[in-house]
Structures are given as structure tokens and as C-alpha cells.
TORSEZA-364582 format. One record per residue: x, y, z of N, C-alpha, C in turn. Coordinates in Angstrom, 2 decimals, always signed. Each point is the difference from the previous one (the first is absolute). Layout:
[rec [X; Y; Z]; [X; Y; Z]; [X; Y; Z]]
...
END
This chain:
[rec [+0.83; -1.19; +0.00]; [-0.83; +1.19; +0.00]; [+0.88; +1.25; +0.00]]
[rec [+1.07; -0.05; +0.81]; [+0.91; +1.14; +0.06]; [+0.65; +0.28; -1.34]]
[rec [+0.39; -1.06; -0.71]; [+0.63; +0.18; -1.31]; [-0.99; +0.59; -1.01]]
[rec [-1.22; -0.50; +0.01]; [-1.01; +0.50; -0.92]; [-0.33; +1.46; +0.30]]
[rec [-0.13; +0.33; +1.27]; [-0.33; +1.38; +0.37]; [+1.18; +0.93; -0.31]]
[rec [+1.23; -0.51; +0.16]; [+1.18; +0.79; -0.34]; [-0.02; +0.42; -1.46]]
[rec [-0.43; -0.90; -0.87]; [-0.11; +0.33; -1.43]; [-1.03; +1.09; -0.22]]
[rec [-1.09; -0.05; +0.75]; [-1.04; +1.03; -0.11]; [+0.50; +1.37; +0.47]]
[rec [+0.96; -0.01; +0.92]; [+0.51; +1.25; +0.55]; [+1.01; +0.70; -0.92]]
[rec [+0.59; -0.74; -0.91]; [+1.04; +0.58; -0.88]; [-0.46; +1.26; -0.73]]
[rec [-1.20; +0.03; -0.60]; [-0.43; +1.23; -0.68]; [-0.12; +1.21; +0.94]]
[rec [-0.14; -0.27; +1.29]; [-0.09; +1.08; +0.98]; [+1.39; +0.41; +0.50]]
[rec [+1.02; -0.75; -0.41]; [+1.37; +0.30; +0.41]; [+0.32; -0.39; +1.43]]
[rec [-0.71; -0.98; +0.53]; [+0.21; -0.44; +1.38]; [+0.37; -1.47; +0.06]]
[rec [+0.82; -0.33; +0.99]; [+0.25; -1.40; +0.33]; [-1.03; -0.43; +1.04]]
[rec [-0.03; -1.27; +0.29]; [-0.94; -0.50; +1.01]; [+0.30; +0.61; +1.37]]
[rec [+1.26; +0.09; +0.36]; [+0.36; +0.59; +1.30]; [-0.39; +1.47; +0.04]]
[rec [+0.22; +0.73; -1.09]; [-0.41; +1.41; -0.04]; [-1.51; +0.13; +0.14]]
[rec [-0.73; -0.90; -0.64]; [-1.46; +0.02; +0.12]; [-0.42; -0.25; +1.45]]
[rec [+0.63; -0.96; +0.64]; [-0.35; -0.30; +1.39]; [+0.22; +1.22; +0.89]]
[rec [+1.07; +0.73; -0.23]; [+0.27; +1.22; +0.76]; [-1.10; +1.02; -0.27]]
[rec [-0.32; +0.23; -1.27]; [-1.04; +0.97; -0.35]; [-1.36; -0.40; +0.58]]
[rec [-0.33; -1.28; -0.10]; [-1.29; -0.47; +0.52]; [-0.07; +0.16; +1.52]]
[rec [+1.09; -0.34; +0.68]; [+0.02; +0.13; +1.46]; [-0.14; +1.45; +0.42]]
[rec [+0.66; +0.92; -0.71]; [-0.08; +1.42; +0.35]; [-1.32; +0.62; -0.45]]
[rec [-0.62; -0.56; -1.02]; [-1.33; +0.47; -0.39]; [-1.00; -0.38; +1.09]]
[rec [+0.15; -1.21; +0.50]; [-0.90; -0.50; +1.05]; [+0.23; +0.74; +1.32]]
[rec [+1.29; +0.24; +0.33]; [+0.33; +0.66; +1.26]; [+1.21; +0.92; -0.22]]
[rec [-0.23; +1.29; -0.21]; [+1.11; +0.94; -0.21]; [+0.82; +0.19; +1.28]]
[rec [+1.12; +0.68; -0.14]; [+0.87; +0.40; +1.12]; [+0.54; -1.21; +0.77]]
[rec [+0.58; -0.94; -0.72]; [+0.59; -1.17; +0.63]; [+1.51; +0.15; +0.08]]
[rec [+0.55; -0.43; +1.11]; [+1.45; -0.08; +0.12]; [+0.47; -1.23; -0.78]]
[rec [+1.29; -0.03; -0.30]; [+0.56; -1.09; -0.79]; [-0.25; -1.37; +0.65]]
[rec [+0.15; -0.10; +1.32]; [-0.19; -1.28; +0.68]; [-1.44; -0.47; -0.13]]
[rec [-0.94; +0.92; +0.13]; [-1.41; -0.35; -0.13]; [-0.30; -0.42; -1.44]]
[rec [+0.59; +0.72; -0.94]; [-0.20; -0.31; -1.42]; [+0.58; -1.38; -0.33]]
[rec [+1.11; -0.34; +0.61]; [+0.61; -1.32; -0.22]; [-0.97; -1.09; +0.44]]
[rec [-0.67; +0.20; +1.11]; [-0.97; -0.98; +0.48]; [-1.17; -0.11; -0.97]]
[rec [-0.49; +1.13; -0.48]; [-1.18; -0.01; -0.87]; [+0.29; -0.47; -1.42]]
[rec [+1.26; +0.02; -0.41]; [+0.34; -0.42; -1.36]; [+0.71; -1.34; -0.06]]
[rec [+0.39; -0.52; +1.16]; [+0.78; -1.24; +0.07]; [+1.30; +0.09; -0.79]]
[rec [+0.56; +1.20; -0.05]; [+1.26; +0.22; -0.73]; [+1.17; +0.01; +0.98]]
[rec [+1.12; -0.50; -0.46]; [+1.23; +0.06; +0.79]; [+0.41; +1.46; +0.12]]
[rec [+0.50; +0.40; +1.17]; [+0.37; +1.41; +0.20]; [+0.94; +0.57; -1.06]]
[rec [+1.01; -0.78; -0.43]; [+0.94; +0.53; -1.00]; [-0.71; +0.21; -1.34]]
[rec [-0.83; -0.94; -0.39]; [-0.77; +0.14; -1.25]; [-0.96; +1.17; +0.12]]
[rec [-0.65; +0.09; +1.14]; [-0.97; +1.07; +0.21]; [+0.67; +1.37; -0.06]]
[rec [+1.17; +0.14; +0.60]; [+0.72; +1.28; -0.03]; [+0.29; +0.43; -1.44]]
[rec [+0.49; -0.92; -0.81]; [+0.29; +0.31; -1.41]; [-1.29; +0.34; -0.76]]
[rec [-1.04; -0.76; +0.27]; [-1.28; +0.23; -0.67]; [-0.55; +1.37; +0.35]]
[rec [+0.02; +0.33; +1.29]; [-0.51; +1.30; +0.46]; [+0.81; +1.12; -0.61]]
[rec [+1.32; -0.16; -0.02]; [+0.86; +1.05; -0.57]; [-0.35; +0.25; -1.47]]
[rec [-0.22; -1.08; -0.75]; [-0.39; +0.14; -1.40]; [-1.34; +0.70; -0.17]]
[rec [-0.96; -0.33; +0.84]; [-1.32; +0.63; -0.07]; [+0.07; +1.47; +0.41]]
[rec [+0.87; +0.32; +0.96]; [+0.21; +1.40; +0.39]; [+0.58; +0.79; -1.17]]
[rec [+1.01; -0.56; -0.65]; [+0.65; +0.69; -1.13]; [-0.96; +0.19; -1.17]]
[rec [-0.94; -0.92; -0.16]; [-0.97; +0.11; -1.10]; [-1.18; +0.91; +0.36]]
[rec [-0.02; +0.51; +1.21]; [-1.05; +0.92; +0.41]; [-1.31; -0.66; +0.37]]
[rec [+0.04; -1.30; +0.31]; [-1.22; -0.72; +0.39]; [-0.19; -0.04; +1.50]]
[rec [+1.09; +0.21; +0.76]; [-0.05; +0.03; +1.46]; [+0.63; +1.27; +0.51]]
[rec [-0.39; +0.37; +1.23]; [+0.66; +1.09; +0.72]; [+0.28; -0.47; +1.42]]
[rec [+1.00; +0.61; +0.60]; [+0.27; -0.22; +1.42]; [-0.63; +1.17; +0.74]]
[rec [-0.66; -0.32; +1.10]; [-0.56; +1.05; +0.84]; [+0.19; -0.37; +1.46]]
[rec [-0.33; +0.87; +0.87]; [+0.14; -0.26; +1.42]; [-1.10; -0.94; +0.47]]
[rec [+0.39; -0.96; +0.84]; [-0.95; -0.96; +0.54]; [-0.94; +0.71; +0.97]]
[rec [-1.26; -0.38; -0.01]; [-0.97; +0.57; +0.95]; [+0.31; -0.40; +1.43]]
[rec [+0.60; -1.18; +0.19]; [+0.29; -0.51; +1.34]; [+1.24; +0.65; +0.61]]
[rec [+0.97; +0.30; -0.85]; [+1.29; +0.49; +0.47]; [+0.51; +1.01; -1.02]]
[rec [-0.02; +1.26; +0.36]; [+0.37; +1.06; -0.94]; [+1.44; -0.14; -0.49]]
[rec [+0.82; -0.74; +0.73]; [+1.40; -0.19; -0.42]; [+0.11; -1.08; -1.06]]
[rec [-0.95; -0.90; -0.05]; [+0.07; -1.14; -0.92]; [-0.60; +0.36; -1.36]]
[rec [+0.56; -0.62; -1.03]; [-0.51; +0.21; -1.35]; [-0.92; -1.14; -0.39]]
[rec [-1.05; +0.35; -0.70]; [-0.95; -0.98; -0.50]; [-0.12; +0.20; -1.51]]
[rec [-0.59; -0.96; -0.65]; [-0.16; +0.05; -1.46]; [-1.47; +0.09; -0.37]]
[rec [-0.26; +0.73; -1.05]; [-1.36; +0.12; -0.55]; [+0.10; +0.09; -1.51]]
[rec [-1.11; -0.27; -0.66]; [-0.08; +0.18; -1.44]; [-0.14; +1.48; -0.33]]
[rec [+0.61; +0.41; -1.09]; [-0.26; +1.34; -0.54]; [-1.34; -0.07; -0.73]]
[rec [-0.56; +1.13; -0.42]; [-1.22; -0.06; -0.81]; [+0.19; -0.86; -1.25]]
[rec [+1.20; +0.05; -0.61]; [+0.27; -0.83; -1.18]; [+0.02; -1.48; +0.37]]
[rec [+0.62; -0.32; +1.13]; [+0.04; -1.38; +0.47]; [-1.38; -0.52; +0.33]]
[rec [-0.82; +0.85; +0.62]; [-1.35; -0.42; +0.34]; [-0.84; -0.21; -1.26]]
[rec [+0.17; +0.87; -0.99]; [-0.74; -0.16; -1.26]; [+0.40; -1.30; -0.69]]
[rec [+1.28; -0.33; +0.04]; [+0.47; -1.26; -0.59]; [-0.61; -1.19; +0.74]]
[rec [+0.02; +0.05; +1.31]; [-0.60; -1.08; +0.80]; [-1.48; -0.15; -0.33]]
[rec [-0.70; +1.10; -0.12]; [-1.44; -0.04; -0.32]; [-0.25; -0.68; -1.34]]
[rec [+0.92; +0.19; -0.95]; [-0.16; -0.63; -1.32]; [+0.24; -1.51; +0.07]]
[rec [+0.87; -0.44; +0.90]; [+0.36; -1.42; +0.07]; [-0.93; -0.79; +0.91]]
[rec [-0.63; +0.63; +0.96]; [-0.84; -0.69; +0.98]; [-1.06; -0.89; -0.66]]
[rec [-0.73; +0.46; -1.03]; [-0.99; -0.90; -0.61]; [+0.62; -1.28; -0.56]]
[rec [+1.18; +0.11; -0.57]; [+0.71; -1.17; -0.52]; [+0.38; -0.94; +1.14]]
[rec [+0.51; +0.55; +1.10]; [+0.35; -0.82; +1.17]; [-1.23; -0.68; +0.57]]
[rec [-1.13; +0.73; +0.02]; [-1.24; -0.58; +0.51]; [-0.47; -1.15; -0.89]]
[rec [+0.19; +0.13; -1.30]; [-0.35; -1.09; -0.93]; [+0.83; -1.24; +0.33]]
[rec [+1.30; +0.17; +0.17]; [+0.86; -1.14; +0.34]; [-0.44; -0.62; +1.33]]
[rec [-0.37; +0.83; +0.94]; [-0.46; -0.48; +1.30]; [-1.28; -0.82; -0.16]]
[rec [-0.95; +0.52; -0.77]; [-1.26; -0.73; -0.22]; [+0.24; -1.34; -0.68]]
[rec [+0.86; -0.02; -1.01]; [+0.29; -1.25; -0.72]; [+0.67; -1.00; +0.95]]
[rec [+0.98; +0.46; +0.76]; [+0.73; -0.90; +0.91]; [-0.92; -0.58; +1.06]]
[rec [-0.98; +0.78; +0.44]; [-0.85; -0.43; +1.11]; [-1.36; -0.54; -0.47]]
[rec [-0.18; -0.14; -1.30]; [-1.30; -0.49; -0.48]; [-0.25; -1.41; +0.52]]
[rec [-1.23; -0.26; +0.36]; [-0.38; -1.31; +0.51]; [+0.30; -0.18; +1.48]]
[rec [+0.52; +1.02; +0.63]; [+0.31; -0.07; +1.44]; [-0.97; +0.96; +0.70]]
[rec [-0.65; -0.48; +1.03]; [-1.00; +0.83; +0.69]; [+0.66; +1.16; +0.74]]
[rec [-0.77; +1.02; +0.29]; [+0.50; +1.17; +0.73]; [+0.55; -0.41; +1.37]]
[rec [-0.66; -0.94; +0.64]; [+0.47; -0.49; +1.29]; [+1.36; -0.68; -0.14]]
[rec [+0.15; -0.80; -1.05]; [+1.28; -0.67; -0.23]; [+1.11; +1.01; -0.34]]
[rec [-0.35; +1.03; -0.78]; [+0.98; +1.04; -0.34]; [+0.46; +0.71; +1.26]]
[rec [-0.96; +0.34; +0.88]; [+0.36; +0.65; +1.27]; [+0.92; -0.89; +0.82]]
[rec [-0.32; -1.29; +0.06]; [+0.81; -0.96; +0.75]; [+1.40; -0.10; -0.61]]
[rec [+0.07; -0.07; -1.32]; [+1.28; -0.07; -0.70]; [+0.85; +1.24; +0.33]]
[rec [-0.60; +1.17; -0.08]; [+0.75; +1.23; +0.30]; [+0.45; +0.03; +1.45]]
[rec [-0.85; -0.44; +0.91]; [+0.39; -0.08; +1.42]; [+1.18; -0.94; +0.19]]
[rec [-0.06; -1.15; -0.68]; [+1.09; -0.98; +0.14]; [+1.30; +0.55; -0.58]]
[rec [-0.08; +0.68; -1.14]; [+1.20; +0.59; -0.59]; [+0.60; +1.08; +0.90]]
[rec [-0.87; +0.82; +0.60]; [+0.50; +1.01; +0.94]; [+0.70; -0.66; +1.18]]
[rec [-0.55; -1.10; +0.48]; [+0.60; -0.74; +1.11]; [+1.36; -0.57; -0.41]]
[rec [+0.07; -0.56; -1.19]; [+1.27; -0.54; -0.50]; [+1.05; +1.10; -0.08]]
[rec [-0.35; +1.15; -0.59]; [+0.95; +1.11; -0.08]; [+0.42; +0.47; +1.39]]
[rec [-0.94; +0.06; +0.91]; [+0.31; +0.40; +1.38]; [+0.94; -1.00; +0.66]]
[rec [-0.25; -1.27; -0.21]; [+0.86; -1.04; +0.56]; [+1.41; +0.11; -0.56]]
[rec [+0.10; +0.21; -1.28]; [+1.31; +0.10; -0.64]; [+0.74; +1.24; +0.46]]
[rec [-0.73; +1.08; +0.27]; [+0.63; +1.22; +0.51]; [+0.77; -0.27; +1.28]]
[rec [-0.49; -0.89; +0.85]; [+0.71; -0.29; +1.25]; [+1.34; -0.63; -0.30]]
[rec [+0.12; -0.77; -1.09]; [+1.27; -0.57; -0.39]; [+0.96; +1.09; -0.48]]
[rec [-0.52; +0.95; -0.78]; [+0.83; +1.09; -0.50]; [+0.53; +0.86; +1.13]]
[rec [-0.81; +0.20; +1.04]; [+0.44; +0.83; +1.14]; [+1.07; -0.69; +0.80]]
[rec [+0.02; -1.33; -0.05]; [+1.00; -0.76; +0.75]; [+1.35; -0.02; -0.68]]
[rec [+0.04; +0.38; -1.29]; [+1.27; -0.05; -0.76]; [+0.89; +1.16; +0.32]]
END
């Protein structure tokens, strides 16, 4: 699914990781890098390079975090948000196709289980 969606993203000039960053920031603006790493499942080094590229292309901006005025957070620029808005229907189509034949209750359970798995794995990363 990731490979097929990556092909769909090429005309928009985005990689799958870049899309995940844009989608996460569209859903919840003003995220710090660590929070964004959790929401995108990207390795910090990959995420740093990805964010830097999106900043240089004018799709992201750094701003002050609402929680801590000293900390920097990331948000989409108006151009980045417009790009995300154009891609969202395509992402929703892929989501519908992938989840077809699965009940809403099962989808909720699947998402809960995946969140639990990611949370469990995070404890391993913190121990390293």
C-alpha cells in the first residue's frame, strides 16, 4: 500500500515520509519534532532531513510552542496546508479501499491495537 501511495504522491512532489509529516501537521499543528516522530513513525534522523527539506520548500514553518515559549514547533504554511488538502481525498480513498469489508468496530479495535504496539515499542526505544 505504501509503495502504491508513494507513486500517487510523485505528481505532488512528495515522498511518503513527507506526506506523513504534512498529514500529521494538518491534523495537529504546532508539533515539536519528538511529537511528530511519534505521529509519523519516522526515525529521528530521517525526520530531521525530511522536515528540513519541507522547510526549504516553504511547506513548513517553525514557530514557538504553545507549551514552552523557548521550544520550537512545526506547522504547515498556507501552501503546505493547501497541498495537504489536495492529497487528503486520495489518502482517504486508499484508507477506504484498505479497510473495505472490515466493520467500524473492527477498524477501531485495529487502530487501538496498533497504538498499543507503537506504545510498547516506544518503551524499547527509551531503554536504548
